N, C-alpha and C positions, 0 to 999 in steps of 0.2 A: 396374347395368345397371336394377334393377329402380324404384329412384328415378330415373332417368333418364326411362324409360318411363312413371313416374306424374305425372312436371312436364313432360310434352309437350304441348305444345298442342291443342285438337285445332281441326278448320277449325270456323269461326262459320256457322250456318245460320237464326241470327234476321236480322231485319231490316225494315224498313218492314210488310211486312203483321202482323207482332205487333203492331205499334202500332197501327194501325185495330182489329184484333180484341181487342186491351187496351182499345181505348176504349170502344167496341160490350160487349165485357163488362161496364165499369164502371159505365156508363149502364144496362143492364140489373139488373142486380146490386144498385146502388144503389136503385131501385124496389122489387126483390122484397123486399128486407130491411125498408124501409119498412113498406110496404103491408102485409107479414107482421105485423110489430110492433104497427104500428098497430091493425089488426084486433084480434090477441090483444089487447089492452087494452080495446078497443073506444072508442078515439076517435075524436069526431065529426068529418070534417075541415071538413065547410062545402058548402053544395049547390056554390056558384058556383063555388068555386076546385078542390075536387076532390085528392087526396092526389096524383095526377100533377104538377098545379099547384105543388102545394109543394113538391114533392120537384125539380121543376127550378126553385122561386125558392131555396131553401135550401141544397139537397142538391147543385147542378148548377150554379147559378146564375140569372142574371134570366132564363131561357130568353124568348126572341121580347116578351119586355117585358110579361110579365104584369102583370094589375092589382094594383094597389098594397097590396089589402084585406088582411088577415092572418088566415087560419083559426083557429079558436079551440082551438089543439093548444099545449101547453105548451112550455117552449124546448130541455130533454130531448130530441125529438126532433128537432132539428138534427144531432147528431153520432148520430145513430142513419142520419138518411137518406145517410149520409157513410159510413157501415162499408162497405157494400155496394161503393161506387167507391171506396176504400182496399181492400178486400181483393181487388178486380178490378184497377186499378193496380200494387200490389207483387207480387199472384200471375202477371199476368202479366210481369212483369221478371225473377222468381224460376224464374219455370217454363223461358222463354229461353233464360238463362243456364247453368241445369241441366241440360236437356237437349241445345241445341243451341249450346251455346257451352263456358264456361270457367268459370263461374261468378262469381258477382256482382261480386267483386273485381275481379279479371280484365278483363272483359267492360265492366261502369260504376262500375269506382273506387268500391264502396261500401268506404269504409273513412274515418277521420277522426281526429285530430291533436290534444292540444291548444289548440296555435298555432290551427286553424281556428275556434277559438269567436272571439278577438276580432277576427281578419281578417274571418268572415263577416258577424259583428255590424255591422263598422263599415261595409263594403258596403252592408249590406243597409239599415241605416239613413239614410245618406248615399243610398240609392233613393230610398225614403220621404220623405224631406226637402226633397233639393236635386233628383235628376232628373224628381220626380212636380212639382214646383210649377215647373219651365224648360218641362216638358210641358205645362201648364193656364193659366198664370201669361199670357200671349198670345192668350189668346181669351176668361178668365176677364173682362175690361173691356170686350167686346164682346154677350158671351152670356153669359146667366145660366141655369146647372146648379151642381148640386153632384155631382160625383166620386165623392163617398163615399155616395151616397143608398141603394142596394142593399145597403152594410156598415151603413150607420146604421138602417135598418128593422131590425136583429139586433137588434146593440145595445141601439136605444135599449127590447127588451122584458128585458134583464138590468137587472132591477131587485134580486136579492137577492145575498149572495157564492156561492150556489150557480150561480145562474145565469151569473156572470161566469167562474166556472171551466169551466163547459159549453164556452162561447163559447174561453176560450181553451186548452183539450183541444183544438179542431177547426182552430182556426186560428193554433197559436202551433207545438202541438206532432205531431198529427196529416197536415194539410198538407204541412208542409217535408218531412216525413221521407218517404211513400210519392209526393209531386208530383214531388221532388228525384229518386228512384231509377228514376221514367218517364219522366219527361218530363228532365232531365237525365243520366240514364243508360243506357235501355234509346233514344228517340227520340233523342235528339242523337247518337250512335252511330249508329244506322241511318240517318239523313240522311249523318253525314258518311262512310261507308263508299260510301253508293251518289254523292253527289255531293261531295263534300269539306267540306272544315273550315269555311271561309266560308257556305257553303249550310247545314248541319247546325247552327251557331248561329243564324241567322234560321229557316231554315226551324221547328226543332225551339219558339221563342221565339213565332212565330206560333200553331202549332197549341196550347204552354200557354195563349195569352193566347184563342184561338180557344173554347176548351171551356170556359172560364169563362160563356158567354155573358153579356158583360159590356161592350156596341155602346160606352158611355161611359169606363170602364175599360180597354180594350183598347191603347192606347195605351202606357198607364203598363206595363200588364203586358207587352207586346212588353219594352218597355224593361229590366226586370225579368228576364225572360228572359235577353237577351244578357247582361248584365251576370252571371248565374249561370252559363251555359252559357263565358261567359269564365274566370271561376274554375275552372270543371271545368278546362278546356283547360288553364289555369296552373299547378293544381298536381297535376294527374292524382289525384285524387280529388272526393267527392262531397261532402265534408266542411265545407268551405269556403261553398259553395253551398248545404245543410241549413242552414249559419248565418244564411246572408245571410238566407234564407225565415224564421227564428224572426225576424231583426231587422225584416226589412220586416213583416211581418203585427205585428211586437208594435207597431209605433209608431201602424198604423194604428189597432188596438184601444184601446191606450192614451189613443189621441188623443178615439176617439168614445167611448169611458166616460168616461174621468174629464176630458177637456179641454172637450171641444166645451159 
């Protein structure tokens, strides 16, 4: 009787408000952590761009098409700008599931199997190589643009093995874990519970793309978001989507650092 009572699911009380509150908390935390660290070590953020602009461009995305000149800050500030963001995203999902749901595994599919690695990597690599090309190829013969420009501004500064390790840490390790937990865990299911599976997949993908503040990359990010969301729905867990995110980002980093 005690075991049955323990396993009984509670009524889920998290939803879309948690998503939007989590985004706000994450953005604020990213700025606060970054400013605190930069101030503590006495770094100069540059008079024209300022700390907030730097966080916007490298911690949260190329927000509002900020000017391209780089402030004189070391590359290690990039993952620092992400720490608060990841903490906000992750803690929002954890707190929502723990206090108003039934835990990360039941509510958001927080689990992984060994088979998720090849499946997820395959989908992520194909999404980056094939899907992204299909999206932009028809337009590149008429318009001159570089869809990887914002990311290239970061990878071009990775001159040493330590710099490359920092980029890989943030883009290939941190982002897949925390972003998938929030966007394909909490966000996808919040929209699903409100308006159904189709809206859940599409809306969570649009939110995922929008918060990167990358107008040129928006279609590709929406497409990847849809692929990751469909993986979660197909396998009923986040494992394949996390590895798809790893593959998607890894191909981009390899291309920008070693092949471009």
